[in-house]
C-alpha positions as CSV (number, residue, x, y, z in Angstrom):
1,M,3.3,-3.9,20.8
2,T,6.9,-2.9,20.1
3,E,7.6,0.4,21.9
4,N,10.3,1.6,19.4
5,I,8.2,1.4,16.2
6,T,8.3,4.9,14.6
7,T,5.1,6.7,13.9
8,H,6.4,8.1,10.6
9,Q,7.6,5.3,8.3
10,V,9.3,6.0,4.9
11,Y,9.8,3.3,2.3
12,R,11.6,3.8,-1.0
13,V,12.1,1.5,-4.0
14,Y,13.4,2.1,-7.5
15,I,11.4,0.3,-10.2
16,K,12.3,-0.2,-13.9
17,A,8.8,1.0,-15.0
18,T,7.1,4.2,-15.9
19,P,5.3,6.3,-13.3
20,E,2.1,5.6,-15.2
21,A,2.5,1.8,-14.9
22,I,3.3,2.1,-11.2
23,W,0.3,4.4,-10.7
24,E,-2.0,1.9,-12.4
25,A,-0.6,-0.9,-10.3
26,I,-1.2,1.0,-7.1
27,T,-4.7,2.3,-7.9
28,T,-6.5,-0.4,-9.8
29,P,-8.0,-3.7,-8.6
30,E,-6.8,-5.5,-11.7
31,W,-3.2,-4.9,-10.6
32,S,-3.4,-4.7,-6.8
33,K,-4.7,-8.3,-6.6
34,K,-1.5,-9.5,-8.3
35,Y,1.0,-8.5,-5.7
36,G,1.5,-7.9,-2.0
37,Y,-1.5,-9.4,-0.1
38,Q,-3.4,-9.9,-3.4
39,A,-6.2,-7.7,-2.1
40,P,-8.1,-5.6,-4.8
41,V,-8.4,-1.9,-4.1
42,S,-10.9,0.6,-5.4
43,Y,-10.3,4.4,-5.6
44,D,-12.5,7.3,-6.5
45,L,-9.4,9.4,-7.6
46,R,-10.6,12.9,-6.6
47,P,-10.2,14.8,-3.3
48,G,-12.8,13.5,-0.9
49,G,-13.2,10.3,-3.0
50,A,-13.4,6.9,-1.3
51,F,-10.6,4.3,-0.9
52,Q,-11.4,0.7,-0.1
53,C,-9.6,-2.6,-0.1
54,E,-11.3,-6.0,-0.1
55,A,-9.9,-9.0,1.6
56,S,-8.4,-11.6,-0.7
57,E,-9.9,-15.1,-0.7
58,A,-7.0,-16.4,1.4
59,M,-7.7,-13.6,4.0
60,K,-11.4,-14.5,4.1
61,E,-10.5,-18.1,4.8
62,H,-8.7,-16.9,7.9
63,G,-11.7,-14.9,9.1
64,A,-10.9,-11.5,7.6
65,P,-13.9,-9.2,7.0
66,D,-14.9,-8.5,3.4
67,N,-13.4,-5.0,3.5
68,I,-10.0,-4.7,5.2
69,L,-8.9,-1.2,4.5
70,D,-10.7,2.1,3.9
71,G,-10.0,5.8,3.7
72,E,-10.4,8.9,1.7
73,V,-8.4,10.5,-1.1
74,V,-6.9,13.8,0.1
75,E,-4.7,14.8,-2.9
76,V,-4.3,13.3,-6.3
77,D,-1.8,14.2,-9.1
78,P,-1.5,11.3,-11.4
79,P,1.0,9.8,-11.9
80,R,3.1,11.7,-9.5
81,K,1.4,11.9,-6.1
82,L,-1.4,10.3,-4.1
83,V,-2.2,11.3,-0.6
84,Q,-5.0,9.5,1.3
85,T,-6.2,8.5,4.7
86,W,-5.8,4.8,5.4
87,R,-7.3,2.5,8.1
88,A,-7.0,-1.2,8.8
89,V,-10.6,-1.8,9.9
90,W,-9.9,-4.8,12.2
91,T,-7.5,-2.9,14.5
92,G,-10.0,-0.5,16.0
93,E,-7.5,2.3,15.5
94,G,-8.2,5.6,13.7
95,F,-7.2,6.7,10.2
96,T,-3.6,7.2,9.3
97,R,-2.1,9.2,6.4
98,L,-0.5,7.5,3.4
99,T,1.5,9.3,0.7
100,Y,2.8,7.8,-2.6
101,E,5.3,9.9,-4.5
102,L,6.6,8.8,-7.9
103,E,9.6,10.5,-9.5
104,E,10.8,9.6,-13.0
105,E,14.6,8.9,-13.1
106,P,16.9,8.5,-16.1
107,G,17.0,5.2,-17.8
108,G,13.3,4.2,-17.5
109,I,13.5,4.0,-13.7
110,T,10.9,5.4,-11.3
111,K,11.6,6.2,-7.7
112,L,8.6,5.3,-5.6
113,T,8.5,6.8,-2.1
114,L,5.8,5.7,0.3
115,I,5.3,7.8,3.5
116,H,3.0,6.5,6.2
117,D,2.2,8.7,9.1
118,L,1.0,6.4,11.8
119,Q,0.4,8.8,14.7
120,G,-2.0,7.2,17.2
121,A,-2.0,3.8,15.5
122,P,0.7,1.6,17.2
123,Q,-0.8,-1.8,16.1
124,T,-1.0,-0.6,12.5
125,A,2.6,0.8,12.7
126,A,3.8,-2.6,13.9
127,Q,2.0,-4.5,11.2
128,I,3.1,-2.3,8.3
129,A,6.7,-2.5,9.6
130,G,6.5,-6.3,9.4
131,E,6.8,-6.7,13.1
132,L,3.7,-8.8,13.9
133,E,4.2,-12.5,13.8
134,G,2.1,-14.1,11.1
135,A,1.0,-10.8,9.6
136,G,3.3,-10.7,6.6
137,G,6.2,-8.3,5.8
138,G,4.3,-5.1,5.7
139,W,5.1,-2.3,3.2
140,S,8.6,-3.7,2.6
141,Q,7.2,-6.9,1.3
142,V,4.4,-5.3,-0.7
143,L,6.7,-2.9,-2.4
144,S,9.3,-5.6,-3.2
145,D,6.5,-7.7,-4.7
146,L,5.2,-4.7,-6.7
147,K,8.8,-4.1,-8.1
148,T,9.2,-7.8,-9.0
149,L,5.8,-8.0,-10.7
150,L,6.4,-4.9,-12.8
151,E,9.9,-5.8,-13.8
152,T,9.4,-9.5,-14.5
153,G,5.7,-9.9,-15.1
154,K,5.4,-12.3,-12.2
155,P,4.9,-11.7,-8.5
156,M,7.4,-13.0,-5.9
157,Y,4.7,-15.3,-4.4
158,S,2.2,-17.2,-6.5
């Protein structure tokens, strides 16, 4: 693992879409399977509710388990803020803390800030930073694809 990967990673992107549209894209399987790693999520959007992410068909072809991520909703304020625990099940590492913050800006723009606290999870930190060979571009790639999908109607990768 890379020694200099920070344990508190912040990603920010400005998207020409409403906070409601971005919230739906983040929290529903219908949208989440259209961008990023094309893996459908499910949320019980209440404090203590479950979070789960299934492997895409392409991931399963490469030996991924059926469920690749899990966690629990900590705080929910649609469409402004979602705080949850988050764990990549294949790493053997513990739960991390993920926060989505959505702020409406002038001109139909929404600022999406993703904060991932990765204390005690160096393998997860390297993966979501896009530092692991063959593991994709991490949050930067996922958020870029989300922005592209919402602004153009088509994902970056098809």
